[in-house]
C-alpha positions as CSV (number, residue, x, y, z in Angstrom):
1,M,26.0,-29.7,31.6
2,R,25.5,-30.8,35.2
3,S,21.8,-29.8,35.1
4,R,21.3,-31.9,32.0
5,N,22.9,-34.9,33.5
6,R,20.7,-34.7,36.6
7,L,17.6,-34.6,34.4
8,V,18.7,-37.7,32.5
9,A,19.4,-39.6,35.7
10,A,16.0,-38.6,37.2
11,L,14.1,-39.6,34.1
12,G,16.0,-42.9,34.1
13,A,15.0,-43.6,37.7
14,V,11.4,-42.8,37.1
15,A,11.3,-45.1,34.1
16,L,12.6,-48.0,36.1
17,G,10.1,-47.4,38.9
18,S,6.9,-46.6,37.1
19,A,6.7,-45.5,33.4
20,A,3.3,-44.0,34.0
21,A,4.5,-41.6,36.7
22,V,5.9,-39.0,34.2
23,A,4.4,-37.4,31.1
24,L,7.2,-37.1,28.6
25,P,6.9,-34.4,25.8
26,A,5.0,-35.7,22.8
27,T,6.8,-36.1,19.5
28,A,5.6,-33.6,17.0
29,Q,4.2,-35.0,13.8
30,A,5.5,-33.4,10.5
31,A,2.7,-30.9,9.6
32,N,3.2,-27.2,9.0
33,L,0.9,-25.3,11.2
34,L,1.6,-21.9,9.7
35,T,-0.8,-20.0,7.4
36,N,0.8,-18.7,4.2
37,P,4.3,-20.0,5.2
38,G,5.8,-19.2,1.8
39,F,3.8,-16.0,1.2
40,E,2.6,-17.4,-2.1
41,S,-0.8,-15.7,-1.6
42,G,1.0,-12.5,-2.6
43,T,-0.2,-10.9,0.7
44,L,0.8,-11.0,4.4
45,S,-2.3,-13.2,5.1
46,G,-1.7,-14.8,8.5
47,W,1.2,-12.5,9.5
48,S,1.4,-9.2,11.3
49,C,4.4,-6.9,10.9
50,T,5.3,-4.0,13.1
51,G,5.2,-0.5,11.7
52,G,3.7,-1.6,8.4
53,L,7.2,-2.5,7.4
54,G,6.5,-6.0,5.9
55,S,5.6,-6.6,2.3
56,V,5.5,-9.5,-0.2
57,V,8.0,-9.4,-3.0
58,G,8.7,-11.5,-6.1
59,S,12.5,-11.4,-5.7
60,P,14.7,-12.6,-4.1
61,V,12.8,-15.8,-3.2
62,H,14.0,-19.2,-1.8
63,S,11.3,-21.2,-3.6
64,G,8.0,-20.5,-5.3
65,S,7.4,-17.0,-6.6
66,K,7.0,-14.9,-3.4
67,A,8.9,-14.1,-0.2
68,L,8.6,-11.7,2.8
69,A,10.6,-8.5,2.7
70,A,10.7,-6.4,5.9
71,A,12.6,-3.1,6.2
72,A,14.3,-2.8,9.6
73,G,15.0,0.8,10.4
74,A,16.7,2.8,13.1
75,S,13.8,2.4,15.5
76,D,12.0,-0.8,14.4
77,T,13.3,-4.3,13.8
78,A,10.4,-5.0,11.5
79,Q,9.2,-8.0,13.4
80,C,6.6,-10.2,11.7
81,T,4.6,-12.6,13.8
82,Q,2.0,-15.3,13.5
83,T,0.1,-17.0,16.4
84,V,-0.9,-20.6,16.2
85,S,-2.7,-23.1,18.4
86,V,-0.4,-25.8,19.9
87,Q,-0.7,-28.7,22.3
88,P,0.7,-28.5,25.8
89,N,3.9,-30.4,26.7
90,T,4.8,-31.0,23.1
91,T,8.0,-30.6,21.1
92,Y,7.9,-28.5,17.9
93,T,10.5,-27.7,15.2
94,L,10.5,-24.2,13.8
95,S,12.6,-23.6,10.6
96,G,12.8,-21.0,7.8
97,W,15.0,-19.6,5.1
98,V,16.3,-16.1,5.6
99,R,18.5,-13.5,3.9
100,G,20.1,-10.3,5.2
101,N,22.0,-9.1,8.2
102,Y,21.1,-10.0,11.7
103,V,18.0,-12.0,11.0
104,Y,16.2,-13.7,13.8
105,L,13.7,-16.6,13.9
106,G,12.0,-17.9,17.1
107,V,9.0,-18.2,19.4
108,T,8.0,-15.3,21.7
109,G,9.1,-16.1,25.2
110,G,11.0,-19.1,24.1
111,A,13.8,-20.4,21.9
112,S,15.2,-18.4,19.0
113,T,18.1,-18.5,16.6
114,W,19.7,-16.0,14.2
115,T,22.3,-15.3,11.6
116,P,24.7,-12.3,11.6
117,S,24.9,-12.3,7.8
118,A,23.3,-14.2,5.0
119,A,24.2,-12.9,1.6
120,S,22.0,-15.6,0.1
121,Y,19.2,-17.6,1.6
122,Q,20.3,-19.6,4.7
123,Q,18.1,-22.0,6.7
124,L,17.5,-21.4,10.4
125,S,16.0,-24.0,12.7
126,V,15.2,-24.2,16.4
127,T,13.3,-26.8,18.5
128,F,11.1,-25.9,21.5
129,T,8.8,-27.7,23.9
130,T,5.5,-26.1,25.0
131,G,4.6,-25.7,28.7
132,A,2.2,-27.9,30.6
133,S,-0.8,-25.6,30.0
134,Q,0.3,-23.8,26.8
135,T,-2.2,-23.8,24.0
136,S,-0.8,-21.1,21.6
137,A,2.6,-19.9,20.4
138,Q,3.7,-16.8,18.6
139,I,6.2,-17.4,15.9
140,F,8.4,-14.4,14.9
141,T,11.1,-13.3,12.5
142,H,12.8,-9.9,12.6
143,G,15.9,-8.0,11.6
144,W,17.9,-5.6,13.7
145,Y,18.0,-1.9,14.2
146,G,19.5,0.0,11.2
147,Q,20.5,-3.2,9.3
148,G,18.1,-2.7,6.4
149,T,15.7,-5.0,4.6
150,Y,15.7,-8.7,5.4
151,Y,13.9,-11.5,3.6
152,A,12.2,-14.7,4.8
153,D,10.6,-17.6,3.0
154,D,9.3,-21.1,3.5
155,I,8.8,-20.8,7.3
156,S,7.6,-24.0,8.9
157,L,6.3,-25.0,12.3
158,D,6.2,-28.8,12.4
159,G,4.0,-30.4,15.0
160,P,0.4,-31.3,15.9
161,G,-2.2,-28.5,16.0
162,G,-3.9,-27.3,19.2
163,G,-7.1,-28.6,20.7
164,G,-6.1,-32.0,22.1
165,G,-5.8,-34.3,19.1
166,G,-5.6,-31.3,16.8
167,D,-8.2,-28.6,15.9
168,T,-9.8,-29.8,12.7
169,Q,-13.0,-27.8,12.9
170,A,-13.3,-25.0,10.3
171,P,-15.0,-21.7,11.1
172,T,-18.4,-21.0,9.7
173,A,-18.6,-19.2,6.4
174,P,-18.8,-15.4,6.6
175,S,-22.2,-14.0,5.6
176,G,-23.6,-10.8,4.3
177,L,-20.6,-9.8,2.1
178,A,-21.3,-6.4,0.5
179,S,-19.5,-3.6,-1.2
180,T,-19.3,-0.4,0.9
181,G,-17.5,1.8,-1.6
182,K,-15.4,1.9,-4.7
183,T,-13.1,4.1,-6.8
184,S,-11.5,3.5,-10.2
185,S,-8.9,1.3,-8.6
186,T,-10.3,0.1,-5.2
187,V,-13.3,-1.8,-3.8
188,S,-14.2,-1.7,-0.1
189,L,-16.0,-4.7,1.4
190,S,-17.7,-5.7,4.7
191,W,-19.2,-8.9,6.0
192,N,-20.6,-10.5,9.1
193,A,-18.3,-12.3,11.5
194,S,-17.7,-16.1,11.4
195,T,-17.7,-18.3,14.5
196,D,-15.3,-21.1,15.4
197,N,-14.9,-23.6,18.2
198,V,-11.5,-22.1,19.2
199,G,-11.5,-18.7,17.6
200,V,-11.3,-16.9,14.2
201,T,-7.9,-15.3,13.6
202,G,-8.5,-13.6,10.2
203,Y,-10.3,-13.4,6.9
204,D,-9.0,-13.6,3.3
205,V,-10.7,-11.9,0.4
206,Y,-10.6,-13.8,-2.9
207,S,-11.0,-12.8,-6.5
208,G,-11.4,-16.2,-8.2
209,S,-8.8,-18.4,-6.6
210,S,-6.4,-15.5,-5.7
211,V,-6.2,-13.9,-2.3
212,V,-6.3,-10.1,-2.9
213,A,-6.7,-8.8,0.6
214,S,-6.6,-10.0,4.2
215,S,-8.0,-8.6,7.4
216,T,-8.3,-9.5,11.1
217,G,-11.7,-7.7,11.2
218,T,-14.9,-7.8,9.1
219,S,-13.9,-5.3,6.4
220,A,-11.1,-4.8,3.9
221,T,-10.3,-2.7,0.8
222,V,-8.9,-4.3,-2.3
223,T,-6.5,-2.1,-4.2
224,G,-4.7,-2.0,-7.5
225,L,-7.8,-2.8,-9.6
226,A,-8.5,-1.7,-13.2
227,A,-11.1,1.1,-13.9
228,S,-14.5,0.2,-15.3
229,T,-14.0,-3.5,-14.7
230,A,-16.2,-6.0,-13.0
231,Y,-14.7,-8.1,-10.2
232,T,-16.4,-10.9,-8.1
233,F,-15.2,-11.3,-4.5
234,T,-15.7,-13.9,-1.8
235,V,-14.4,-14.1,1.7
236,K,-13.1,-17.1,3.8
237,A,-12.4,-17.2,7.5
238,R,-9.5,-19.0,9.1
239,D,-8.5,-20.1,12.6
240,A,-5.1,-20.5,14.3
241,A,-4.8,-24.2,13.3
242,G,-5.1,-23.3,9.7
243,N,-8.6,-24.5,9.1
244,T,-10.4,-22.5,6.4
245,S,-14.1,-21.9,6.1
246,A,-16.3,-22.3,3.1
247,A,-16.6,-19.2,0.9
248,S,-19.1,-16.5,1.7
249,N,-21.7,-15.3,-0.7
250,G,-20.2,-13.7,-3.8
251,V,-20.5,-10.0,-4.6
252,T,-19.7,-8.5,-8.0
253,V,-18.6,-4.9,-8.2
254,T,-17.7,-2.8,-11.2
255,T,-15.0,-0.2,-10.5
256,A,-15.6,3.4,-11.3
257,A,-14.4,4.9,-14.6
258,G,-11.0,6.4,-14.4
259,G,-11.1,9.0,-17.1
260,G,-8.9,8.1,-20.1
261,G,-8.7,4.5,-18.8
262,G,-7.1,5.2,-15.5
263,T,-6.4,8.0,-13.0
264,G,-8.1,10.9,-14.8
265,F,-5.0,12.9,-13.9
266,K,-3.2,14.8,-16.7
267,Q,-0.2,17.1,-16.2
268,A,2.1,19.0,-18.5
269,A,4.7,20.3,-16.1
270,P,8.3,21.1,-17.1
271,Y,10.9,21.6,-14.4
272,L,11.7,25.1,-13.1
273,Y,14.7,25.4,-10.9
274,L,15.4,28.6,-8.9
275,G,18.8,27.5,-7.6
276,W,20.8,28.4,-10.6
277,G,20.7,28.5,-14.4
278,E,19.4,32.1,-14.7
279,P,15.8,31.1,-13.8
280,P,13.3,32.9,-16.0
281,S,10.2,34.6,-14.9
282,A,7.6,31.9,-14.6
283,T,4.7,34.2,-15.6
284,T,6.7,35.4,-18.7
285,V,7.0,31.8,-19.8
286,M,3.4,31.1,-19.1
287,S,2.3,34.1,-21.2
288,A,4.6,33.1,-24.1
289,T,3.7,29.4,-24.2
290,G,0.4,28.7,-22.6
291,I,1.9,26.3,-20.0
292,K,0.0,26.1,-16.7
293,W,1.9,23.7,-14.5
294,F,5.6,23.7,-13.4
295,T,7.5,21.0,-11.6
296,M,9.4,23.2,-9.1
297,A,12.7,21.6,-7.9
298,F,14.0,20.6,-5.4
299,I,12.7,20.0,-1.9
300,L,15.7,18.7,0.1
301,S,16.7,18.4,3.8
302,S,17.9,21.5,5.6
303,G,19.2,19.1,8.3
304,G,17.6,16.0,9.6
305,C,13.9,15.4,8.6
306,N,13.2,19.1,7.8
307,P,12.2,20.1,4.3
308,S,13.4,23.2,2.5
309,W,13.9,24.5,-1.0
310,D,17.3,23.2,-2.2
311,G,18.2,22.3,1.3
312,Q,18.9,26.0,2.1
313,R,16.0,28.3,1.2
314,P,13.0,28.6,3.6
315,L,10.0,26.5,2.8
316,T,7.8,29.6,2.9
317,G,8.3,33.3,2.8
318,G,11.2,33.4,0.3
319,M,11.5,33.6,-3.5
320,D,10.1,30.1,-4.0
321,Q,6.8,31.1,-2.4
322,Q,6.8,34.3,-4.3
323,T,7.2,32.3,-7.5
324,V,4.4,29.9,-6.5
325,N,2.1,32.8,-5.7
326,A,2.8,34.5,-9.1
327,I,2.2,31.2,-11.0
328,R,-1.2,30.8,-9.2
329,A,-2.1,34.4,-9.7
330,A,-1.6,33.8,-13.5
331,G,-4.0,30.8,-13.4
332,G,-1.4,28.0,-13.1
333,D,-0.1,25.7,-10.3
334,I,3.0,23.8,-9.3
335,V,4.0,20.3,-8.2
336,P,7.2,20.2,-6.0
337,S,9.9,17.8,-6.9
338,I,11.2,16.2,-3.7
339,G,14.6,14.6,-4.0
340,G,16.6,14.5,-7.2
341,W,20.0,13.2,-8.2
342,Q,22.1,14.9,-5.5
343,G,21.9,16.9,-2.3
344,N,20.9,16.0,1.2
345,K,17.5,14.3,0.8
346,L,14.6,13.6,3.1
347,G,14.3,9.9,2.3
348,P,17.5,8.8,4.0
349,N,17.2,11.5,6.8
350,C,13.7,10.7,8.0
351,S,13.9,7.4,10.0
352,T,10.4,6.0,9.5
353,P,7.6,6.2,6.9
354,A,5.6,8.2,9.4
355,A,8.4,10.8,10.0
356,L,8.9,11.1,6.2
357,A,5.2,11.5,5.7
358,A,5.2,14.3,8.3
359,A,8.0,16.1,6.3
360,Y,6.0,15.7,3.1
361,Q,2.9,17.0,4.9
362,Q,4.8,20.2,5.8
363,V,5.2,20.9,2.1
364,I,1.6,19.9,1.2
365,S,0.2,22.1,4.0
366,A,2.4,25.0,3.2
367,Y,1.1,25.3,-0.4
368,G,-2.2,23.5,-0.3
369,L,-0.9,21.1,-3.0
370,K,-2.9,19.1,-5.4
371,A,0.1,16.8,-6.2
372,I,3.6,15.9,-5.1
373,D,6.4,14.3,-7.1
374,V,9.2,12.3,-5.4
375,D,12.2,12.2,-7.8
376,I,13.9,9.0,-6.5
377,E,17.4,8.7,-7.8
378,N,20.9,7.5,-7.0
379,T,22.2,5.0,-4.5
380,D,21.0,6.8,-1.4
381,E,17.3,6.5,-2.4
382,F,16.5,4.6,-5.6
383,E,19.1,1.8,-5.0
384,N,18.5,1.7,-1.3
385,T,15.6,-0.8,-0.6
386,V,15.0,0.5,2.9
387,V,14.6,4.0,1.7
388,Q,12.5,2.9,-1.3
389,D,10.0,1.3,1.1
390,R,10.1,4.3,3.4
391,I,9.2,6.6,0.6
392,L,6.3,4.3,-0.5
393,G,5.1,4.1,3.0
394,A,5.2,7.8,3.4
395,L,3.3,8.4,0.2
396,K,0.7,6.0,1.3
397,I,0.2,7.9,4.5
398,V,-0.1,11.3,2.9
399,K,-2.4,10.0,0.3
400,Q,-4.7,8.7,3.0
401,N,-4.5,11.9,5.0
402,N,-5.1,14.3,2.0
403,P,-8.1,13.1,0.0
404,G,-7.7,14.0,-3.7
405,L,-3.9,14.4,-3.5
406,R,-2.1,12.9,-6.5
407,T,1.3,11.2,-5.9
408,I,4.0,10.9,-8.6
409,L,7.2,8.8,-8.5
410,T,10.0,9.8,-11.0
411,F,13.0,7.5,-11.6
412,G,15.5,6.5,-14.2
413,T,15.0,3.8,-16.8
414,A,16.7,1.6,-19.4
415,T,15.6,1.8,-23.0
416,T,13.5,-1.3,-22.6
417,G,11.8,-0.1,-19.4
418,P,12.4,-0.1,-15.7
419,T,15.7,-1.5,-14.3
420,Y,15.9,-3.9,-11.4
421,Y,15.3,-1.1,-8.9
422,G,12.5,0.4,-10.9
423,N,10.8,-3.0,-11.1
424,R,11.2,-3.4,-7.4
425,L,9.8,0.1,-6.7
426,I,6.7,-0.8,-8.7
427,E,6.3,-4.2,-7.1
428,Q,6.7,-2.7,-3.7
429,A,4.1,0.0,-4.5
430,K,1.6,-2.8,-5.1
431,A,2.7,-4.9,-2.1
432,L,2.5,-2.0,0.3
433,G,-0.7,-0.6,-1.1
434,A,0.9,2.8,-1.8
435,D,-1.7,3.8,-4.4
436,I,0.7,5.8,-6.6
437,D,-1.0,7.8,-9.3
438,V,1.8,8.2,-11.8
439,F,5.1,6.4,-12.4
440,T,7.3,8.7,-14.4
441,V,10.4,7.5,-16.2
442,M,13.3,9.7,-17.3
443,P,14.3,8.3,-20.8
444,F,17.7,9.9,-21.3
445,D,21.4,9.4,-20.4
446,F,21.3,6.1,-22.3
447,G,24.5,7.0,-24.1
448,G,25.6,9.2,-27.0
449,G,23.9,8.6,-30.3
450,A,20.7,7.2,-28.9
451,D,17.5,7.4,-30.9
452,M,15.7,9.6,-28.4
453,Y,12.2,9.2,-29.9
454,G,12.5,5.4,-30.2
455,S,14.3,5.0,-26.8
456,S,11.7,7.2,-25.1
457,V,8.7,5.3,-26.5
458,S,10.4,1.9,-25.8
459,A,11.1,2.9,-22.2
460,A,7.5,4.1,-21.7
461,N,6.1,1.0,-23.2
462,G,8.3,-1.1,-21.0
463,L,6.9,0.8,-18.0
464,K,3.4,0.3,-19.2
465,D,4.0,-3.5,-19.6
466,K,5.4,-3.7,-16.0
467,L,2.4,-1.9,-14.6
468,K,0.1,-4.3,-16.5
469,T,1.7,-7.4,-15.1
470,T,2.1,-6.0,-11.6
471,F,-1.4,-4.5,-11.1
472,G,-3.4,-6.5,-13.6
473,W,-4.4,-3.5,-15.6
474,D,-5.3,-3.3,-19.3
475,D,-3.2,-1.2,-21.7
476,A,-5.4,2.0,-21.3
477,T,-5.3,1.9,-17.5
478,A,-1.6,1.2,-17.4
479,Y,-0.8,4.1,-19.9
480,A,-2.9,6.4,-17.7
481,H,-0.4,5.8,-14.8
482,V,2.7,6.5,-17.0
483,G,4.7,9.7,-17.1
484,I,7.7,10.8,-19.3
485,S,10.2,13.3,-18.1
486,G,12.8,14.0,-20.8
487,M,15.8,16.3,-21.2
488,N,15.6,19.0,-23.8
489,G,18.4,19.6,-26.2
490,L,21.8,18.1,-25.3
491,S,21.8,15.6,-22.4
492,D,24.6,14.8,-20.0
493,Q,25.7,11.9,-22.2
494,Q,25.6,13.9,-25.5
495,E,22.2,12.7,-26.7
496,T,20.2,15.2,-28.6
497,T,16.5,15.8,-28.3
498,T,15.4,18.3,-30.9
499,P,12.1,20.3,-30.9
500,A,11.0,18.0,-33.7
501,T,11.9,14.9,-31.6
502,W,10.1,16.3,-28.5
503,T,7.0,17.0,-30.7
504,S,6.9,13.4,-31.8
505,I,7.2,12.2,-28.2
506,R,4.4,14.6,-27.2
507,D,2.2,13.4,-30.0
508,W,2.9,9.8,-29.0
509,A,2.0,10.7,-25.3
510,N,-1.3,12.2,-26.4
511,A,-2.1,9.3,-28.7
512,N,-1.6,6.8,-25.8
513,H,-3.2,9.0,-23.2
514,I,-0.4,8.9,-20.7
515,A,-0.7,10.9,-17.4
516,R,2.3,13.3,-17.4
517,L,4.8,15.0,-19.6
518,A,7.8,17.0,-18.2
519,F,11.4,17.8,-19.1
520,W,14.6,19.2,-17.6
521,S,14.3,22.2,-17.7
522,V,12.6,25.5,-18.5
523,N,15.9,27.2,-17.4
524,R,17.6,25.3,-20.4
525,D,14.8,26.1,-22.9
526,R,16.8,28.7,-24.7
527,P,19.2,28.4,-27.7
528,C,23.0,28.1,-27.5
529,A,24.0,26.0,-30.5
530,G,27.4,24.4,-29.8
531,G,27.2,25.5,-26.2
532,G,27.5,22.0,-24.7
533,V,25.5,20.9,-21.7
534,A,24.7,24.1,-19.8
535,E,22.5,25.2,-17.0
536,N,20.8,28.1,-18.8
537,C,20.5,26.8,-22.4
538,S,19.9,23.6,-24.4
539,G,23.1,23.4,-26.3
540,I,21.2,23.3,-29.6
541,N,19.6,25.8,-32.0
542,Q,16.0,26.5,-31.0
543,N,13.6,29.2,-30.2
544,N,13.1,30.6,-26.7
545,W,10.7,28.4,-24.7
546,Q,10.1,26.1,-27.7
547,F,10.1,22.9,-25.7
548,T,7.8,24.4,-23.1
549,S,5.4,25.5,-25.9
550,I,5.4,21.9,-27.3
551,T,4.8,20.5,-23.8
552,A,1.9,22.9,-23.3
553,G,0.2,20.9,-26.2
554,F,0.1,17.8,-24.1
555,T,-3.5,16.9,-23.2
556,G,-3.2,13.2,-22.4
């Protein structure tokens, strides 16, 4: 308080003697200097987030249709920053709306503010004055260690732009835009750098009027595209003051064919569990039914971020590897199911996407896998947004490090399609660029008396519609990213799926060319009419391996 009083007295004395003798801070004019302040571009354009932990989501938002979500973990606060040009000796007001625990807003090296807890969006605001020679400021928002995902929206920095009276000169338009590669769902682009009187800070790739990718360099890859579809792209440069260049030349690229309208990946793979339920001989079942793939369950944590079969059997050298070897010797293959409903799972135990990816990589490398399935369930993974994002980040990493690897996510559903957390998982897969090949729903445990054919088809169609709206795919492409994993016979909630019902579901899956068909489990694919829900039989009257035989007829 005494320091402030001395400053006021000094300024008063100067003003009385000579008003020109002191340069008072300028008053900021109300103009938001931030690029993409409400994240309405649908990308992180203009922002940089540590650890790849930031993404754009459609819910919850403060206004508009998008907001920032950033997953603070045990070793990273998920700080997101943007650097802007400012004028020296000038007062600015920084404000923004945040949601979550321990969320911070401020300027690097200067003032900041925070909230310990915001169950709904809360506005934070702070004022700061630039230094006598300061020409740029880095704005930040971040969470705190171990506090989970926070959200931010409508961030504003009010004041004049840098460059004396304000930088109003736009960069030159990028030139030489060209395609450098494509797949059925991606297009890679490169261009020549723009120039600017102050400096170019980034580039935005447009498809029509929508920003579909951003980069700080002169290349980018656009993801989430439909197969066999023509897209026209342009690029614009931007500077720190928010000036945007004219568009580059346009380039039209037709994505590659996906095979069946999408991924080209087809898998009939019922679950085989070696932990209990009198596991049958895999090769005996293969010989009797013609099945080639099995989903082998489950990879869990044996302590910390260390993968093992069922959390207790060695990853290699035990009965699981012997089974894999026998299946492959008989001309088949396996996809491991990582996670599940219960047990000590890798998702919550591995602290970062990179650490979780390293755990997945151990499994991939141990068996030279062509595909992995993450069965994401329960409150510790499926309903934990931090772990959801960690799993997606890890799958993105292993997909990049293992060309040709197929990634599958398996999760619960309502009869109408994905639930809130399922919708979020799909939206985050798009926002994080995880490039998931198959989203598999488990259409059972809806409640006794359910129409299992109608409910399964309705759930799968709901998933297809969500994929269409999220990724912009057509029906065929969306179906080619859909999987169904049912429960044969009697379910936990007394629903009954008969062989005839499963045949109808299989036929629907073939007619719509979905990507994957599975069921829980081969262990239960034996008759025990009136036996209830059991580990080693279906609880209904059937033939041995009848559901597996039906599944073997899935071709996509």
